[in-house]
Structures are given as C-alpha cells and as structure tokens.
PDB file of N, H, CA, C and O in Angstrom:
ATOM      1  N   MET A   1      14.645  41.271 -20.863  1.00  0.00           N
ATOM      2  CA  MET A   1      13.660  39.733 -20.825  1.00  0.00           C
ATOM      3  C   MET A   1      13.884  39.024 -22.059  1.00  0.00           C
ATOM      4  O   MET A   1      14.317  39.585 -23.066  1.00  0.00           O
ATOM      5  N   MET A   2      13.576  37.719 -21.994  1.00  0.00           N
ATOM      6  H   MET A   2      13.224  37.264 -21.176  1.00  0.00           H
ATOM      7  CA  MET A   2      13.433  37.068 -23.202  1.00  0.00           C
ATOM      8  C   MET A   2      11.755  36.953 -23.400  1.00  0.00           C
ATOM      9  O   MET A   2      11.029  36.598 -22.473  1.00  0.00           O
ATOM     10  N   LYS A   3      11.092  37.413 -25.154  1.00  0.00           N
ATOM     11  H   LYS A   3      11.682  37.702 -25.907  1.00  0.00           H
ATOM     12  CA  LYS A   3       9.502  37.151 -24.585  1.00  0.00           C
ATOM     13  C   LYS A   3       9.633  35.715 -25.339  1.00  0.00           C
ATOM     14  O   LYS A   3      10.208  35.505 -26.407  1.00  0.00           O
ATOM     15  N   LEU A   4       8.969  34.802 -24.527  1.00  0.00           N
ATOM     16  H   LEU A   4       8.503  34.972 -23.660  1.00  0.00           H
ATOM     17  CA  LEU A   4       7.999  33.698 -24.946  1.00  0.00           C
ATOM     18  C   LEU A   4       7.458  34.076 -26.488  1.00  0.00           C
ATOM     19  O   LEU A   4       7.728  33.803 -27.657  1.00  0.00           O
ATOM     20  N   LYS A   5       6.664  34.759 -25.835  1.00  0.00           N
ATOM     21  H   LYS A   5       6.445  34.981 -24.885  1.00  0.00           H
ATOM     22  CA  LYS A   5       6.365  34.653 -26.967  1.00  0.00           C
ATOM     23  C   LYS A   5       6.851  34.986 -28.686  1.00  0.00           C
ATOM     24  O   LYS A   5       6.004  34.957 -29.578  1.00  0.00           O
ATOM     25  N   SER A   6       7.604  35.145 -28.831  1.00  0.00           N
ATOM     26  H   SER A   6       8.292  35.169 -28.106  1.00  0.00           H
ATOM     27  CA  SER A   6       8.546  35.562 -30.092  1.00  0.00           C
ATOM     28  C   SER A   6       8.949  34.629 -30.841  1.00  0.00           C
ATOM     29  O   SER A   6       9.210  34.770 -32.036  1.00  0.00           O
ATOM     30  N   GLU A   7       9.085  32.975 -29.825  1.00  0.00           N
ATOM     31  H   GLU A   7       8.873  32.861 -28.854  1.00  0.00           H
ATOM     32  CA  GLU A   7       9.666  32.134 -30.053  1.00  0.00           C
ATOM     33  C   GLU A   7       8.506  31.277 -30.416  1.00  0.00           C
ATOM     34  O   GLU A   7       7.435  31.271 -29.809  1.00  0.00           O
ATOM     35  N   LYS A   8       8.781  30.608 -31.376  1.00  0.00           N
ATOM     36  H   LYS A   8       9.651  30.613 -31.869  1.00  0.00           H
ATOM     37  CA  LYS A   8       7.760  29.919 -31.861  1.00  0.00           C
ATOM     38  C   LYS A   8       8.256  28.912 -31.227  1.00  0.00           C
ATOM     39  O   LYS A   8       9.449  28.810 -30.941  1.00  0.00           O
ATOM     40  N   GLY A   9       7.071  27.794 -30.860  1.00  0.00           N
ATOM     41  H   GLY A   9       6.102  27.877 -31.092  1.00  0.00           H
ATOM     42  CA  GLY A   9       6.955  26.224 -29.522  1.00  0.00           C
ATOM     43  C   GLY A   9       7.520  26.672 -28.426  1.00  0.00           C
ATOM     44  O   GLY A   9       8.095  25.755 -27.840  1.00  0.00           O
ATOM     45  N   SER A  10       7.600  27.621 -27.929  1.00  0.00           N
ATOM     46  H   SER A  10       7.134  28.366 -28.406  1.00  0.00           H
ATOM     47  CA  SER A  10       8.698  27.127 -26.520  1.00  0.00           C
ATOM     48  C   SER A  10       7.027  27.109 -25.519  1.00  0.00           C
ATOM     49  O   SER A  10       6.692  26.295 -24.657  1.00  0.00           O
ATOM     50  N   ILE A  11       6.336  28.182 -25.988  1.00  0.00           N
ATOM     51  H   ILE A  11       6.608  28.843 -26.688  1.00  0.00           H
ATOM     52  CA  ILE A  11       4.978  27.938 -24.485  1.00  0.00           C
ATOM     53  C   ILE A  11       4.619  26.518 -25.050  1.00  0.00           C
ATOM     54  O   ILE A  11       3.835  25.992 -24.260  1.00  0.00           O
ATOM     55  N   THR A  12       4.887  25.703 -26.104  1.00  0.00           N
ATOM     56  H   THR A  12       5.524  26.130 -26.746  1.00  0.00           H
ATOM     57  CA  THR A  12       4.142  24.766 -25.694  1.00  0.00           C
ATOM     58  C   THR A  12       5.061  23.894 -25.464  1.00  0.00           C
ATOM     59  O   THR A  12       4.599  23.041 -24.706  1.00  0.00           O
ATOM     60  N   VAL A  13       6.063  23.694 -25.720  1.00  0.00           N
ATOM     61  H   VAL A  13       6.438  24.387 -26.335  1.00  0.00           H
ATOM     62  CA  VAL A  13       7.076  23.004 -25.109  1.00  0.00           C
ATOM     63  C   VAL A  13       6.880  22.804 -23.313  1.00  0.00           C
ATOM     64  O   VAL A  13       6.954  21.850 -22.539  1.00  0.00           O
ATOM     65  N   PHE A  14       6.725  23.610 -23.247  1.00  0.00           N
ATOM     66  H   PHE A  14       6.665  24.385 -23.876  1.00  0.00           H
ATOM     67  CA  PHE A  14       6.341  24.131 -21.223  1.00  0.00           C
ATOM     68  C   PHE A  14       5.371  23.644 -21.368  1.00  0.00           C
ATOM     69  O   PHE A  14       5.020  23.143 -20.300  1.00  0.00           O
ATOM     70  N   VAL A  15       4.472  23.437 -22.354  1.00  0.00           N
ATOM     71  H   VAL A  15       4.757  23.844 -23.223  1.00  0.00           H
ATOM     72  CA  VAL A  15       2.878  22.835 -21.520  1.00  0.00           C
ATOM     73  C   VAL A  15       3.128  21.825 -21.673  1.00  0.00           C
ATOM     74  O   VAL A  15       2.527  21.284 -20.745  1.00  0.00           O
ATOM     75  N   ILE A  16       3.932  20.585 -22.544  1.00  0.00           N
ATOM     76  H   ILE A  16       4.420  21.025 -23.298  1.00  0.00           H
ATOM     77  CA  ILE A  16       4.323  19.421 -22.768  1.00  0.00           C
ATOM     78  C   ILE A  16       5.209  18.648 -21.335  1.00  0.00           C
ATOM     79  O   ILE A  16       5.110  17.465 -21.009  1.00  0.00           O
ATOM     80  N   VAL A  17       6.080  19.736 -20.631  1.00  0.00           N
ATOM     81  H   VAL A  17       6.160  20.697 -20.895  1.00  0.00           H
ATOM     82  CA  VAL A  17       7.315  18.814 -20.337  1.00  0.00           C
ATOM     83  C   VAL A  17       6.110  19.554 -19.032  1.00  0.00           C
ATOM     84  O   VAL A  17       6.270  18.636 -18.228  1.00  0.00           O
ATOM     85  N   ALA A  18       5.455  20.162 -18.568  1.00  0.00           N
ATOM     86  H   ALA A  18       5.325  20.908 -19.222  1.00  0.00           H
ATOM     87  CA  ALA A  18       4.587  20.230 -17.516  1.00  0.00           C
ATOM     88  C   ALA A  18       3.594  18.837 -17.197  1.00  0.00           C
ATOM     89  O   ALA A  18       3.648  18.173 -16.162  1.00  0.00           O
ATOM     90  N   PHE A  19       2.749  18.606 -18.280  1.00  0.00           N
ATOM     91  H   PHE A  19       2.706  19.146 -19.120  1.00  0.00           H
ATOM     92  CA  PHE A  19       1.651  17.301 -18.321  1.00  0.00           C
ATOM     93  C   PHE A  19       2.753  16.959 -17.818  1.00  0.00           C
ATOM     94  O   PHE A  19       2.949  17.233 -16.634  1.00  0.00           O
ATOM     95  N   ILE A  20       4.167  15.995 -18.885  1.00  0.00           N
ATOM     96  H   ILE A  20       4.008  15.772 -19.847  1.00  0.00           H
ATOM     97  CA  ILE A  20       4.690  14.510 -18.055  1.00  0.00           C
ATOM     98  C   ILE A  20       5.507  15.038 -17.027  1.00  0.00           C
ATOM     99  O   ILE A  20       6.399  14.413 -16.453  1.00  0.00           O
ATOM    100  N   PHE A  21       5.190  16.149 -16.825  1.00  0.00           N
ATOM    101  H   PHE A  21       4.465  16.656 -17.292  1.00  0.00           H
ATOM    102  CA  PHE A  21       5.911  15.798 -15.212  1.00  0.00           C
ATOM    103  C   PHE A  21       4.686  15.485 -14.024  1.00  0.00           C
ATOM    104  O   PHE A  21       4.662  14.648 -13.121  1.00  0.00           O
ATOM    105  N   CYS A  22       3.679  16.541 -14.440  1.00  0.00           N
ATOM    106  H   CYS A  22       3.698  17.220 -15.173  1.00  0.00           H
ATOM    107  CA  CYS A  22       2.683  16.026 -13.786  1.00  0.00           C
ATOM    108  C   CYS A  22       1.903  14.607 -13.695  1.00  0.00           C
ATOM    109  O   CYS A  22       1.563  14.051 -12.650  1.00  0.00           O
ATOM    110  N   MET A  23       1.731  14.222 -14.789  1.00  0.00           N
ATOM    111  H   MET A  23       2.007  14.673 -15.637  1.00  0.00           H
ATOM    112  CA  MET A  23       1.951  12.568 -15.260  1.00  0.00           C
ATOM    113  C   MET A  23       2.748  11.015 -14.391  1.00  0.00           C
ATOM    114  O   MET A  23       2.180  10.033 -13.912  1.00  0.00           O
ATOM    115  N   ALA A  24       4.429  11.393 -14.480  1.00  0.00           N
ATOM    116  H   ALA A  24       4.890  12.190 -14.869  1.00  0.00           H
ATOM    117  CA  ALA A  24       4.715  11.452 -14.068  1.00  0.00           C
ATOM    118  C   ALA A  24       4.543  10.737 -12.008  1.00  0.00           C
ATOM    119  O   ALA A  24       4.893   9.667 -11.510  1.00  0.00           O
ATOM    120  N   ILE A  25       3.869  11.955 -11.408  1.00  0.00           N
ATOM    121  H   ILE A  25       3.585  12.825 -11.812  1.00  0.00           H
ATOM    122  CA  ILE A  25       3.679  12.418 -10.024  1.00  0.00           C
ATOM    123  C   ILE A  25       2.899  11.522 -10.284  1.00  0.00           C
ATOM    124  O   ILE A  25       3.302  10.359 -10.327  1.00  0.00           O
ATOM    125  N   LEU A  26       2.062  11.729 -10.437  1.00  0.00           N
ATOM    126  H   LEU A  26       1.735  12.674 -10.402  1.00  0.00           H
ATOM    127  CA  LEU A  26       0.667  10.278 -10.712  1.00  0.00           C
ATOM    128  C   LEU A  26       0.430   9.086 -10.820  1.00  0.00           C
ATOM    129  O   LEU A  26      -0.290   8.196 -10.368  1.00  0.00           O
ATOM    130  N   ILE A  27       1.465   9.343 -11.762  1.00  0.00           N
ATOM    131  H   ILE A  27       2.050  10.066 -12.129  1.00  0.00           H
ATOM    132  CA  ILE A  27       2.140   7.202 -11.797  1.00  0.00           C
ATOM    133  C   ILE A  27       2.549   6.817 -10.135  1.00  0.00           C
ATOM    134  O   ILE A  27       2.050   6.077  -9.287  1.00  0.00           O
ATOM    135  N   ASN A  28       3.721   7.734 -10.174  1.00  0.00           N
ATOM    136  H   ASN A  28       4.126   8.336 -10.863  1.00  0.00           H
ATOM    137  CA  ASN A  28       4.606   7.418  -9.331  1.00  0.00           C
ATOM    138  C   ASN A  28       3.127   6.796  -7.728  1.00  0.00           C
ATOM    139  O   ASN A  28       3.137   5.587  -7.498  1.00  0.00           O
ATOM    140  N   LEU A  29       2.397   7.420  -7.123  1.00  0.00           N
ATOM    141  H   LEU A  29       2.389   8.402  -7.309  1.00  0.00           H
ATOM    142  CA  LEU A  29       1.065   8.084  -6.476  1.00  0.00           C
ATOM    143  C   LEU A  29       0.742   7.315  -6.736  1.00  0.00           C
ATOM    144  O   LEU A  29       1.212   6.746  -5.751  1.00  0.00           O
ATOM    145  N   TYR A  30       0.076   6.228  -7.456  1.00  0.00           N
ATOM    146  H   TYR A  30      -0.306   6.690  -8.256  1.00  0.00           H
ATOM    147  CA  TYR A  30      -0.635   5.114  -8.358  1.00  0.00           C
ATOM    148  C   TYR A  30       0.127   3.469  -7.090  1.00  0.00           C
ATOM    149  O   TYR A  30      -0.079   2.497  -6.363  1.00  0.00           O
ATOM    150  N   TRP A  31       1.296   4.653  -7.945  1.00  0.00           N
ATOM    151  H   TRP A  31       1.463   5.442  -8.535  1.00  0.00           H
ATOM    152  CA  TRP A  31       2.127   2.170  -7.861  1.00  0.00           C
ATOM    153  C   TRP A  31       1.964   2.160  -6.636  1.00  0.00           C
ATOM    154  O   TRP A  31       1.093   1.443  -6.145  1.00  0.00           O
ATOM    155  N   THR A  32       3.371   3.552  -5.286  1.00  0.00           N
ATOM    156  H   THR A  32       4.079   4.135  -5.684  1.00  0.00           H
ATOM    157  CA  THR A  32       3.286   3.968  -4.488  1.00  0.00           C
ATOM    158  C   THR A  32       1.443   3.205  -2.985  1.00  0.00           C
ATOM    159  O   THR A  32       1.599   2.424  -2.046  1.00  0.00           O
ATOM    160  N   SER A  33       0.003   3.910  -3.450  1.00  0.00           N
ATOM    161  H   SER A  33      -0.123   4.544  -4.213  1.00  0.00           H
ATOM    162  CA  SER A  33      -1.123   3.378  -2.656  1.00  0.00           C
ATOM    163  C   SER A  33      -1.517   1.596  -3.712  1.00  0.00           C
ATOM    164  O   SER A  33      -2.178   0.577  -3.513  1.00  0.00           O
ATOM    165  N   THR A  34      -0.564   2.190  -4.876  1.00  0.00           N
ATOM    166  H   THR A  34      -0.027   3.019  -5.037  1.00  0.00           H
ATOM    167  CA  THR A  34      -1.316  -0.057  -5.680  1.00  0.00           C
ATOM    168  C   THR A  34      -0.495  -1.315  -4.247  1.00  0.00           C
ATOM    169  O   THR A  34      -0.860  -2.387  -3.766  1.00  0.00           O
ATOM    170  N   ASN A  35       1.129  -0.085  -3.960  1.00  0.00           N
ATOM    171  H   ASN A  35       1.426   0.787  -4.351  1.00  0.00           H
ATOM    172  CA  ASN A  35       1.759  -1.296  -3.209  1.00  0.00           C
ATOM    173  C   ASN A  35       1.236  -1.724  -2.002  1.00  0.00           C
ATOM    174  O   ASN A  35       0.973  -2.796  -1.458  1.00  0.00           O
ATOM    175  N   SER A  36       1.159  -0.298  -1.710  1.00  0.00           N
ATOM    176  H   SER A  36       1.373   0.572  -2.153  1.00  0.00           H
ATOM    177  CA  SER A  36       1.194  -0.716   0.418  1.00  0.00           C
ATOM    178  C   SER A  36      -0.161  -1.785   0.304  1.00  0.00           C
ATOM    179  O   SER A  36      -0.223  -2.946   0.708  1.00  0.00           O
ATOM    180  N   GLN A  37      -1.347  -0.875  -0.475  1.00  0.00           N
ATOM    181  H   GLN A  37      -1.297   0.068  -0.804  1.00  0.00           H
ATOM    182  CA  GLN A  37      -2.881  -2.243  -0.495  1.00  0.00           C
ATOM    183  C   GLN A  37      -1.920  -4.130  -0.990  1.00  0.00           C
ATOM    184  O   GLN A  37      -2.164  -5.258  -0.560  1.00  0.00           O
ATOM    185  N   VAL A  38      -1.157  -3.783  -1.731  1.00  0.00           N
ATOM    186  H   VAL A  38      -0.959  -2.868  -2.081  1.00  0.00           H
ATOM    187  CA  VAL A  38      -1.014  -5.230  -1.887  1.00  0.00           C
ATOM    188  C   VAL A  38      -0.539  -5.845  -0.216  1.00  0.00           C
ATOM    189  O   VAL A  38      -1.164  -6.726   0.375  1.00  0.00           O
ATOM    190  N   THR A  39       0.780  -5.090   0.362  1.00  0.00           N
ATOM    191  H   THR A  39       1.287  -4.374  -0.118  1.00  0.00           H
ATOM    192  CA  THR A  39       1.471  -4.634   1.523  1.00  0.00           C
ATOM    193  C   THR A  39       0.174  -5.582   2.404  1.00  0.00           C
ATOM    194  O   THR A  39       0.359  -6.787   2.568  1.00  0.00           O
ATOM    195  N   VAL A  40      -1.059  -4.940   2.907  1.00  0.00           N
ATOM    196  H   VAL A  40      -1.210  -3.961   2.773  1.00  0.00           H
ATOM    197  CA  VAL A  40      -1.896  -4.565   3.724  1.00  0.00           C
ATOM    198  C   VAL A  40      -2.537  -5.847   3.560  1.00  0.00           C
ATOM    199  O   VAL A  40      -2.575  -6.548   4.571  1.00  0.00           O
ATOM    200  N   LEU A  41      -3.341  -6.564   1.899  1.00  0.00           N
ATOM    201  H   LEU A  41      -3.310  -5.995   1.078  1.00  0.00           H
ATOM    202  CA  LEU A  41      -3.856  -7.962   2.115  1.00  0.00           C
ATOM    203  C   LEU A  41      -3.208  -8.822   2.338  1.00  0.00           C
ATOM    204  O   LEU A  41      -3.891  -9.742   2.787  1.00  0.00           O
ATOM    205  N   GLN A  42      -2.038  -9.096   2.261  1.00  0.00           N
ATOM    206  H   GLN A  42      -1.483  -8.348   1.896  1.00  0.00           H
ATOM    207  CA  GLN A  42      -1.586 -10.214   2.482  1.00  0.00           C
ATOM    208  C   GLN A  42      -0.785 -10.371   3.483  1.00  0.00           C
ATOM    209  O   GLN A  42      -0.154 -11.410   3.675  1.00  0.00           O
ATOM    210  N   ALA A  43      -0.726  -9.165   4.348  1.00  0.00           N
ATOM    211  H   ALA A  43      -1.238  -8.320   4.192  1.00  0.00           H
ATOM    212  CA  ALA A  43      -1.535  -9.836   6.332  1.00  0.00           C
ATOM    213  C   ALA A  43      -2.200  -9.835   6.489  1.00  0.00           C
ATOM    214  O   ALA A  43      -2.668 -10.761   7.151  1.00  0.00           O
ATOM    215  N   GLU A  44      -3.085  -8.643   5.989  1.00  0.00           N
ATOM    216  H   GLU A  44      -2.705  -7.891   5.452  1.00  0.00           H
ATOM    217  CA  GLU A  44      -4.832  -9.467   6.310  1.00  0.00           C
ATOM    218  C   GLU A  44      -5.258 -11.265   5.691  1.00  0.00           C
ATOM    219  O   GLU A  44      -6.266 -11.867   6.063  1.00  0.00           O
ATOM    220  N   GLN A  45      -4.240 -11.818   4.732  1.00  0.00           N
ATOM    221  H   GLN A  45      -3.422 -11.329   4.431  1.00  0.00           H
ATOM    222  CA  GLN A  45      -4.145 -13.274   4.430  1.00  0.00           C
ATOM    223  C   GLN A  45      -3.391 -14.289   5.414  1.00  0.00           C
ATOM    224  O   GLN A  45      -3.223 -15.499   5.264  1.00  0.00           O
ATOM    225  N   ARG A  46      -2.917 -13.315   6.641  1.00  0.00           N
ATOM    226  H   ARG A  46      -3.054 -12.332   6.763  1.00  0.00           H
ATOM    227  CA  ARG A  46      -1.567 -14.092   6.992  1.00  0.00           C
ATOM    228  C   ARG A  46      -2.466 -14.230   8.197  1.00  0.00           C
ATOM    229  O   ARG A  46      -2.631 -15.390   8.573  1.00  0.00           O
ATOM    230  N   LEU A  47      -3.330 -12.893   9.157  1.00  0.00           N
ATOM    231  H   LEU A  47      -3.196 -11.950   8.851  1.00  0.00           H
ATOM    232  CA  LEU A  47      -4.069 -13.043  10.056  1.00  0.00           C
ATOM    233  C   LEU A  47      -5.301 -14.200  10.097  1.00  0.00           C
ATOM    234  O   LEU A  47      -5.728 -14.753  11.111  1.00  0.00           O
ATOM    235  N   LYS A  48      -5.823 -14.444   8.473  1.00  0.00           N
ATOM    236  H   LYS A  48      -5.476 -13.995   7.650  1.00  0.00           H
ATOM    237  CA  LYS A  48      -7.037 -14.898   8.696  1.00  0.00           C
ATOM    238  C   LYS A  48      -5.884 -16.240   8.291  1.00  0.00           C
ATOM    239  O   LYS A  48      -6.033 -15.435   7.372  1.00  0.00           O
ATOM    240  N   GLU A  49      -4.984 -17.333   8.042  1.00  0.00           N
ATOM    241  H   GLU A  49      -4.864 -17.987   8.789  1.00  0.00           H
ATOM    242  CA  GLU A  49      -4.565 -18.634   8.486  1.00  0.00           C
ATOM    243  C   GLU A  49      -3.997 -18.358   9.679  1.00  0.00           C
ATOM    244  O   GLU A  49      -3.990 -19.544  10.008  1.00  0.00           O
ATOM    245  N   ILE A  50      -3.492 -17.796  10.655  1.00  0.00           N
ATOM    246  H   ILE A  50      -3.497 -16.832  10.388  1.00  0.00           H
ATOM    247  CA  ILE A  50      -2.906 -18.296  11.702  1.00  0.00           C
ATOM    248  C   ILE A  50      -4.614 -18.304  12.848  1.00  0.00           C
ATOM    249  O   ILE A  50      -4.601 -19.083  13.801  1.00  0.00           O
ATOM    250  N   TYR A  51      -5.926 -17.414  12.622  1.00  0.00           N
ATOM    251  H   TYR A  51      -5.936 -16.781  11.848  1.00  0.00           H
ATOM    252  CA  TYR A  51      -7.015 -17.120  13.085  1.00  0.00           C
ATOM    253  C   TYR A  51      -8.008 -18.929  13.016  1.00  0.00           C
ATOM    254  O   TYR A  51      -8.744 -19.618  13.723  1.00  0.00           O
ATOM    255  N   GLY A  52      -7.341 -18.942  11.637  1.00  0.00           N
ATOM    256  H   GLY A  52      -6.743 -18.383  11.063  1.00  0.00           H
ATOM    257  CA  GLY A  52      -7.877 -20.472  10.921  1.00  0.00           C
ATOM    258  C   GLY A  52      -7.245 -21.280  12.023  1.00  0.00           C
ATOM    259  O   GLY A  52      -7.858 -22.210  12.546  1.00  0.00           O
ATOM    260  N   GLU A  53      -5.859 -20.891  12.431  1.00  0.00           N
ATOM    261  H   GLU A  53      -5.360 -20.136  12.005  1.00  0.00           H
ATOM    262  CA  GLU A  53      -5.552 -22.756  13.262  1.00  0.00           C
ATOM    263  C   GLU A  53      -5.521 -22.532  14.378  1.00  0.00           C
ATOM    264  O   GLU A  53      -5.237 -23.368  15.235  1.00  0.00           O
ATOM    265  N   ASP A  54      -5.847 -21.202  14.616  1.00  0.00           N
ATOM    266  H   ASP A  54      -6.078 -20.523  13.919  1.00  0.00           H
ATOM    267  CA  ASP A  54      -6.233 -21.075  16.497  1.00  0.00           C
ATOM    268  C   ASP A  54      -7.831 -21.653  16.560  1.00  0.00           C
ATOM    269  O   ASP A  54      -8.287 -22.318  17.490  1.00  0.00           O
ATOM    270  N   VAL A  55      -8.478 -21.287  15.488  1.00  0.00           N
ATOM    271  H   VAL A  55      -8.108 -20.747  14.733  1.00  0.00           H
ATOM    272  CA  VAL A  55      -9.870 -21.867  16.008  1.00  0.00           C
ATOM    273  C   VAL A  55      -9.874 -23.272  15.639  1.00  0.00           C
ATOM    274  O   VAL A  55     -10.787 -23.747  16.315  1.00  0.00           O
ATOM    275  N   ASN A  56      -9.400 -24.128  14.997  1.00  0.00           N
ATOM    276  H   ASN A  56      -8.659 -23.743  14.448  1.00  0.00           H
ATOM    277  CA  ASN A  56      -8.996 -25.178  14.595  1.00  0.00           C
ATOM    278  C   ASN A  56      -7.932 -26.129  15.624  1.00  0.00           C
ATOM    279  O   ASN A  56      -7.431 -27.192  15.257  1.00  0.00           O
ATOM    280  N   ASN A  57      -7.737 -25.559  16.845  1.00  0.00           N
ATOM    281  H   ASN A  57      -8.145 -24.696  17.143  1.00  0.00           H
ATOM    282  CA  ASN A  57      -6.820 -25.872  17.897  1.00  0.00           C
ATOM    283  C   ASN A  57      -7.958 -25.513  19.349  1.00  0.00           C
ATOM    284  O   ASN A  57      -7.744 -26.000  20.459  1.00  0.00           O
ATOM    285  N   ILE A  58      -9.056 -24.655  19.071  1.00  0.00           N
ATOM    286  H   ILE A  58      -9.230 -24.259  18.169  1.00  0.00           H
ATOM    287  CA  ILE A  58      -9.316 -24.459  20.247  1.00  0.00           C
ATOM    288  C   ILE A  58     -10.058 -24.696  21.566  1.00  0.00           C
ATOM    289  O   ILE A  58     -10.753 -24.129  22.410  1.00  0.00           O
ATOM    290  N   ASP A  59      -9.364 -26.156  21.165  1.00  0.00           N
ATOM    291  H   ASP A  59      -8.800 -26.616  20.479  1.00  0.00           H
ATOM    292  CA  ASP A  59     -10.332 -27.339  22.441  1.00  0.00           C
ATOM    293  C   ASP A  59      -8.521 -27.131  22.681  1.00  0.00           C
ATOM    294  O   ASP A  59      -8.477 -25.976  22.259  1.00  0.00           O
ATOM    295  N   GLN A  60      -7.470 -27.358  22.949  1.00  0.00           N
ATOM    296  H   GLN A  60      -7.506 -28.296  23.291  1.00  0.00           H
ATOM    297  CA  GLN A  60      -6.581 -27.622  23.292  1.00  0.00           C
ATOM    298  C   GLN A  60      -6.149 -26.157  24.051  1.00  0.00           C
ATOM    299  O   GLN A  60      -5.663 -25.747  25.105  1.00  0.00           O
ATOM    300  N   ILE A  61      -6.489 -25.845  23.219  1.00  0.00           N
ATOM    301  H   ILE A  61      -6.884 -26.178  22.363  1.00  0.00           H
ATOM    302  CA  ILE A  61      -6.004 -23.794  24.089  1.00  0.00           C
ATOM    303  C   ILE A  61      -6.701 -23.593  25.193  1.00  0.00           C
ATOM    304  O   ILE A  61      -6.455 -22.860  26.151  1.00  0.00           O
ATOM    305  N   TYR A  62      -7.737 -24.418  24.952  1.00  0.00           N
ATOM    306  H   TYR A  62      -7.937 -25.013  24.173  1.00  0.00           H
ATOM    307  CA  TYR A  62      -9.544 -24.538  26.211  1.00  0.00           C
ATOM    308  C   TYR A  62      -8.185 -24.871  27.163  1.00  0.00           C
ATOM    309  O   TYR A  62      -7.318 -23.998  27.191  1.00  0.00           O
ATOM    310  N   GLU A  63      -8.055 -25.625  27.639  1.00  0.00           N
ATOM    311  H   GLU A  63      -8.759 -26.335  27.617  1.00  0.00           H
ATOM    312  CA  GLU A  63      -7.500 -26.654  27.670  1.00  0.00           C
ATOM    313  C   GLU A  63      -6.130 -26.298  28.523  1.00  0.00           C
ATOM    314  O   GLU A  63      -6.017 -26.411  29.743  1.00  0.00           O
ATOM    315  N   ASP A  64      -5.320 -25.933  27.787  1.00  0.00           N
ATOM    316  H   ASP A  64      -5.412 -25.841  26.796  1.00  0.00           H
ATOM    317  CA  ASP A  64      -3.838 -24.666  28.262  1.00  0.00           C
ATOM    318  C   ASP A  64      -4.484 -23.517  29.143  1.00  0.00           C
ATOM    319  O   ASP A  64      -3.682 -22.758  29.690  1.00  0.00           O
ATOM    320  N   ILE A  65      -5.825 -23.300  29.345  1.00  0.00           N
ATOM    321  H   ILE A  65      -6.476 -23.916  28.901  1.00  0.00           H
ATOM    322  CA  ILE A  65      -6.280 -20.971  29.582  1.00  0.00           C
ATOM    323  C   ILE A  65      -6.751 -22.029  30.895  1.00  0.00           C
ATOM    324  O   ILE A  65      -6.327 -21.603  31.970  1.00  0.00           O
ATOM    325  N   SER A  66      -7.667 -23.520  31.025  1.00  0.00           N
ATOM    326  H   SER A  66      -8.011 -23.866  30.152  1.00  0.00           H
ATOM    327  CA  SER A  66      -8.113 -23.936  32.191  1.00  0.00           C
ATOM    328  C   SER A  66      -7.820 -24.482  33.168  1.00  0.00           C
ATOM    329  O   SER A  66      -8.282 -24.481  34.309  1.00  0.00           O
ATOM    330  N   ASP A  67      -6.803 -25.097  32.565  1.00  0.00           N
ATOM    331  H   ASP A  67      -6.428 -25.098  31.638  1.00  0.00           H
ATOM    332  CA  ASP A  67      -5.496 -25.902  32.882  1.00  0.00           C
ATOM    333  C   ASP A  67      -4.933 -25.452  34.754  1.00  0.00           C
ATOM    334  O   ASP A  67      -4.033 -24.617  34.843  1.00  0.00           O
ATOM    335  N   PRO A  68      -5.495 -26.028  36.030  1.00  0.00           N
ATOM    336  CA  PRO A  68      -5.460 -24.712  37.437  1.00  0.00           C
ATOM    337  C   PRO A  68      -3.776 -24.855  37.767  1.00  0.00           C
ATOM    338  O   PRO A  68      -3.341 -24.048  38.588  1.00  0.00           O
ATOM    339  N   THR A  69      -2.935 -25.708  37.249  1.00  0.00           N
ATOM    340  H   THR A  69      -3.289 -26.364  36.582  1.00  0.00           H
ATOM    341  CA  THR A  69      -1.467 -25.473  37.788  1.00  0.00           C
ATOM    342  C   THR A  69      -0.851 -24.691  37.022  1.00  0.00           C
ATOM    343  O   THR A  69       0.309 -25.094  37.111  1.00  0.00           O
ATOM    344  N   ILE A  70      -0.858 -23.835  36.326  1.00  0.00           N
ATOM    345  H   ILE A  70      -1.800 -23.508  36.254  1.00  0.00           H
ATOM    346  CA  ILE A  70      -0.593 -22.906  35.112  1.00  0.00           C
ATOM    347  C   ILE A  70      -0.660 -21.661  35.809  1.00  0.00           C
ATOM    348  O   ILE A  70      -1.831 -21.508  36.155  1.00  0.00           O
ATOM    349  N   VAL A  71      -0.097 -20.897  36.103  1.00  0.00           N
ATOM    350  H   VAL A  71       0.854 -21.022  35.822  1.00  0.00           H
ATOM    351  CA  VAL A  71      -0.032 -19.664  37.039  1.00  0.00           C
ATOM    352  C   VAL A  71       0.880 -18.437  36.043  1.00  0.00           C
ATOM    353  O   VAL A  71       1.957 -18.226  35.484  1.00  0.00           O
ATOM    354  N   ILE A  72      -0.411 -17.892  36.313  1.00  0.00           N
ATOM    355  H   ILE A  72      -1.286 -18.063  36.766  1.00  0.00           H
ATOM    356  CA  ILE A  72       0.067 -16.660  35.123  1.00  0.00           C
ATOM    357  C   ILE A  72       0.114 -15.699  35.450  1.00  0.00           C
ATOM    358  O   ILE A  72       0.439 -14.798  34.677  1.00  0.00           O
TER     359      ILE A  72
END
C-alpha cells in the first residue's frame, strides 16, 4: 500500500477536495429549498387573489346558492 504521509500535500489535497464536495452539496440543498419556498409563496399569492375575487362577488355567490331552481 502507498503511504499517504510520505507524500507531501496528499492529505491536504484530500481535505480540500472533501471540503469543496461538502460545500457543493450544501449549496445545492440551499438552492433547492429556496426554489421550493418561492413556489409555495407564488401558490399562496394566487390563492389570496382567488379568495379576494370570491369575497368581492359574495353577493352573486350567495344568490346562486340560495336559488331554489338550481338542483345540486
């Protein structure tokens, strides 16, 4: 087997590569969580807009529901 301690810098290179690999994983996880949060916020904004439209048309909705000619 090859002795790592006998070669200068081989352990240092290994540590640096491991550190860069871990940082790449952490950055990827951060971007993934940020993108999912943005998607959730966009969906919430759209639901608020739809709810606002329903609240503005509440009289029409009530008339449609209370109309006895409509059979559900």
